[in-house]
N, C-alpha and C positions, 0 to 999 in steps of 0.2 A: 569622512570615515572611507574606509575603503574596505571592504567586507568580500570573502574569499568564501560560498559556500557548497559543501562538496555532499551537500545529500538534495534532493529534488523537494523534499516537504520543507526543509527550510530556506530554498530559494523562495518557496512561493509565500512562506510566511513573509519575510523580508518586502516581499511586492505588497503582501495585503499590508504592511504598516506603513507604506510610500517613501521604502528606504531603496526602490528599486536602482533608481539614477546612481548608490554608490556601492553596486554588486561591481567587482572587478575581474571576475574568474564565479565559474561553477564546472560541476559534473559532468560528464556524460552523458549522464542523463537528467539531467537537468529540463524540460522540454516548456515548460508552462510559467507563467504567461507566454507568451510568444516571444518577446522580449528579452528572454532567458536564453534561447536558441539562439543569439546572436552575438552571445558574451564568449568570452573565451573558457576553453576548457581545461581545465588542471588534470583532470583522473582519466583513465582510460579500462577496459575488460580485457581482462586475458583468456574471457570466456566464448567462446564463438555461439553470438548470438541466433546463427542460422541452424544450429545441432539441435538433435531432438531433446524432448523436457528428458527424455529417458536417459542420454546421453550429458547434456548438463547436471543433472541431477549427479551421477557420478562422475565427473570433472570436480563439482564444486566439493562433494565428498572428498574427495584423493588431495587437493589442494587443500581442505582442512587437516587432513591426515598428517600432512608431511609439513604444516606449519608456514604454508607461503600466502602470499595475497592473492585475492579474487583481480587487485586494480593494482593497476602503473599510480602514481603522483608524477604531475612533472616539474620538477622543483627550478629547473633555470625559468621556467616559466611564470611561477610564481616570484622567483627573485626578481624577478623584472616588474613584476606588477605590484610588486611593494604591500600586500595586504595590512591593515591593523589587526582583522580580525578577522580569525576562520571558525566556522561552524563547521560540525561532524558529529559524528553519533558512535554511542558504542554499543548500540544496542541489538544489531546483527553484520558478521562482520561477512555474510551473504549477499545483503542487500547494498552496503555501500563501504569506501576507506575507513576505516576502525580508526577511533580515538587513538591506539597504541602505536598506530602505521603512523598517524600526523603528525604525534608529540614528538615524534625520533626523529620525522624527515625533516620539521619545518622549525628544529632547534636554533638551525647554527641562518637561518634568514635574517639577512641583516635588517631588516623592517619591525623583528621581534613579536609579531603578531601574539594577540591573545587568542586560546583557544576554547571555542566554547562547545563543552559536548553534549547532545540534547538523548535521552532515552526514554520514549514516552513506552508503557506498558499498556496503557490504557486509554481513554476518551479524555478524562481528567487530565492526566500528564500532558497528551498534546494541545490542551488550553494550557496547559501550564508552560509549556515551553516556549509557548506564545509569547507570555509573558518572559519569559528567560531571555528571549533573545531580543524583549525590546528593551531590556531592562541594559541589554550587551549594547545598543545603537540607539539608546535615547530617546523610544519614542513610544513611554509609557503610557501617555495619553491615546493614543491611537490604537493600541493593545483593548483597551477597557474599553472603547467602543467597538472592536472587531467583536471580542469575546463576549461583549452583551448580545453582540448580534446571532452568533454563534448559539449559544447558550438560549435565545429565544427559539430558535429553530430548533435544538434539541427536545426543549421542554412541548413545545408543540406537537413533536412526533411520539414523546412520551406520556404525554396525555391522551391523544386519540387511539394509540394504540393499549393503554392502560384499561379500556372499555369493549374490544374485542369478543365475539363471545367463543372462541378457539385459537388456540395459539400452536400453531402447524409446527410437526418437525421439521428443522430445516440443517441442511451441512454443507458448508461451507467449504471448497476444496480452495487449498493455497497452491496446491499444485495435485498432477493429473498423475504424471508418471515416474516414476510411482505415488499412490498417492499421500497427501499430506491436509491433516484434520486445518482448519483456523486458529491462528493464533491473537497475543497478544488483546488486542480492543475489539475483534470477529465477535463471539459473545456476547459480551455487551450489548454491542449494534446490533445483532439481531433479535435480543431479549427487550431492546430498547423498540425495535420495530415491531413488536408484536409476535414474535417467534419464540422456537427453545433449539441448541443447538447442544445438543449434550454430546458432541464430539469434537467439540474445540476445546482448546487450552486458554484457560481464563487470563488473561496477563502476565500470559507467558511463552514460550517460543511454538510455532507450530510444532509438529512431529509428523514422521510416517508412522501410516497406519495402516491397520490390516484390511484390503478390501473386504473381508468376512466380517468383520466389524461394522462395516457400513449396510452389508445388506440385513444383518442382525440389526439392528438399529432402525431400517427401512425409512429413510425420509420420504416427507410429502414436497420436500422442495430442495432443488439442487444449484447451487448456485456457487460457477466459477470464478473467484476472485485472485486465477494464477496471477502468483507475484512476479513483475516485469514484464507481463506482457500486456497488449493491448485489446481489443477489442477482436479485431481480424486475427490475432494468435492463440484467442484464448478459442474463440470458434472452432480453431482448427486443430484446440485439446477436446473438445467434443466429439470426433471423431476415434479419436483415443478410447474414452470413455464408453462410447457406442461398441465395443468390444472385450469389455471386463464379463466375464460370466455373472448371471444372473440381476443386469442390469435392466434389463428390461421388464424384469417381474417388480422393479422398484416402483412405491406409489406415485414418488415424482415422476418418472419415465411414464407410468400410465395416464398421470394426467397432463401430460405436456407441461411441466411445470420443472424444465431444466434449464439453468441460464445461466450463458455466458458475460462475463464484463469487461470493462476495463481496466482489470487491477492496478494496472502498474500507474494508472493515472488517478484512483483513486482508494480505495481499500487498503493498498500496503503501501499507501503514500501519508504519515501524519501531519498535515498540516492540512489549513483551513477547507479544502474541500474533503475532507473525512466526513463534515455533514450531509454532504452532498450524496456521500456513500451509503447514510445512516437512512435519508428519504429515498435514496435508490432500492434499498433494502425496503424500507416500509413498504413500497409500491410494488417489490415482486412478493413479500408475503402476505399483504391485505389488499390487492389492488381494487378489491369494493369500497373499502376508505380512504385511499392516497393515490391521485392522480401522479403519473411519471414526473418526476420534476425537471423545472425547464431548463433545460442545459443546452449550451451554443454546439452540441457534438450528439451521435450515439455513442451510450454507453452500457445499453446491454442488448443482450440476443435472446430470443427464446429456440432454442436448440430442440429440434424433430427426433429423438433418438429410436420411438419406436418404430420399429419394420424398414427404418432408412437408415439408419446408423449416421444420418448428416444436417445439417443445418439447414432450417426450414428457410 
């Protein structure tokens, strides 16, 4: 089977199911595992990644209003690669190439590939997506093994967090300028990890939130999980956050519990590493009960906003 994955989470799923060698193409954002970075890229972004977060938000809003796509699809390359299966998503037109664009574009490919659409809104949905991919590529047993391991880790966090003495107020920011709350599975992850995020939009897309709502909520922990940003870019967003009115009076800032994370690879990517994200959150919320997860890279950093407005 020749597989084309148009979203990073699906690429990780295919590799985790032992079918990485069957991938013939991926999206420009597929960067994990390392082998994915060497595969042909059949998508491109029309947004300048070097632009400020405010400029990117404006460009995205303008594109959505105009009904244009944020991404390009390399049809000539796809024709040469002759995929049997194309995995795409209908969850978010901002995050990756949409299903409607893919289906309209590849209908004339001579290989007549099947299209698998993934639309996860929750942690359960992400695990179900693993099964859907496994069924499409005939790796059901591998999916059973993988999901069993992921569920065991989820249950371990849930049980340990269920007996915590207190559940702090957490605010996960999917975007800083302008502020967006967490969406889809983020509220669920925070609750499993022993906190609560009353500003998050459960099992639904994130949305722009008024900063005054954050001030009134007075979060005890702030976690920047910026969609599409790696850790270094997320750290720089902390410098913008430090300029927001009233930020220095928030309990999270006073207690030095503001964190930048590698949102792109973890929190905003619905694949196997979403469980790593849960374990990261558990450590950030309850470091006395959860050690930092053993990961091959630095995935979070404490931001010191009080007095300095800069990263520690």
